[in-house]
C-alpha angles and dihedrals in degrees: 000000000000122000121254107235124218088230135015116183112214113214112165143182095284091057090048091050092051090050090051089052090054092047090051092048093056092224096118102151119040123349149106096323090058090051089050091052092047092052095046096045093047090050091049089056093043091244128135099226139031128190115193117216139180098264144341095273089053088051091056095047091045092051092051091049092047094049091048102250111154150121114005095014126120124214121201111219145146125284090208106075142079109300092247090079092065096030090063090055091054094043090063091050098258128114128239118232113197124224124186126259135237111266094225104039099027089220126117113303106230092211090055090047092052092048090049092050091052092049098044130074124219098018107168103170148013118225112195118185119216091219123208090352097304118119120237118242093283101175092061095038092050090050093048092049091051094046092051094039094235130136122261118213119179121218097209096161091128100034112069105164097004115138142203117208089343096308117115114240114255097060104071101082144032089282140347132212131215134186128212098194113151095260094052124101087266129013145203092182090257121359147109144201138217114207126189144155091219112095092200092053090048092050093049091047092051091050093047094055092045105054093275094292116170091238123027090218093048112107092192131095106259102127112181098173141017112272146158134242097249099139124143115239123242088239091060093042090053089057090045095055091057094040090053090056089055095044098092091054091045091052093046090054092047089052092049091047090051091049092053093048092049092048091051095045103036093104095050098108094192092063131076106208127209117275131219110197112214094250094054136072112213117206095190103228079169133014099217125184132181123229136165094228101047098152093051092047092049092049091051093049091046089055088051092052097255119131120217135180139200116229100206126001095170130042115238094243088053093056116108090242089061098053107151096028112124122213129175096197110139096165093052090049091058092050097058090062096048114032122103129166124222124202113278104152121136093251091074119104125207092264089057091052090050090052092051094048094043091050091052092046092047090054089058094043096252127137122249116284123235109224126162131191090256097052 
């Protein structure tokens, strides 16, 4: 019996064909396929501009640079995320300030953000993370950012196609950042994207990732600012164009897989299942539960051939690289000891979902659940 993986990237024949087309064209680095991907991904988000970059971390750093966040600035963000969220703040010379998270959604708690803003000097931006595919509480966070006259940059690396009150994430702030790492809801291998409605932000982002050239498409040597080489390759963009066309179906399957898991596990009293508030559309980058006996549950599932993962076992301010950073975040500290993610990717078939649910139920001494596609 084969193992059920926590992730299973799906790259098919159409992606391979597009890559072959790029190889044949000879335009392997930057070029028209990258522009095509930028246009189509921005349109998918409902944004005016997209700037493709080498990875999700590069997208975050580029967005901060383009919005004007730098030395002496503070950025309020979550302690419960992948370290790249805060690293990007530091890489542009600013400092992250950590606010606590909501105990049900695990995303930034707006009340904690507001309190942090009032207690912290020199805050220039708020960086919410749409964790596990669930949007943060964007109405409140947008309002708070406007009231305090600070920038709002969305970390949407895990939330391609998620929505808040019917609006796709990526369009609530000054800029938004996506990742196309292989485990994400769509992939380019490595890659990222900055999306924005602000033409000035888009222009500065395009310059920053292309050595500070005056025009991102200019192959000359007119460098008007200091920049990096953080461009996305045409090879990656070719994969991205085709992955984007599959993304709605991928997300629909993830949502159905999550529904089936929740239906099968809803009576397991030891588990806290993921929530989807009525105003939000979850795209289940991860299906993450909380349990008091995480190690024992993971061992049991491993024996049954089901992979799991912990995102994230250590808070960012508790990482060695963040020695000296203070964070009063009691809710987030509870989460790191209890969260565990079960497979939810679109490559799962119904029999896989039954195996996952049955293995969890067996660990807690419960009989198999009977869940159909129509439940």
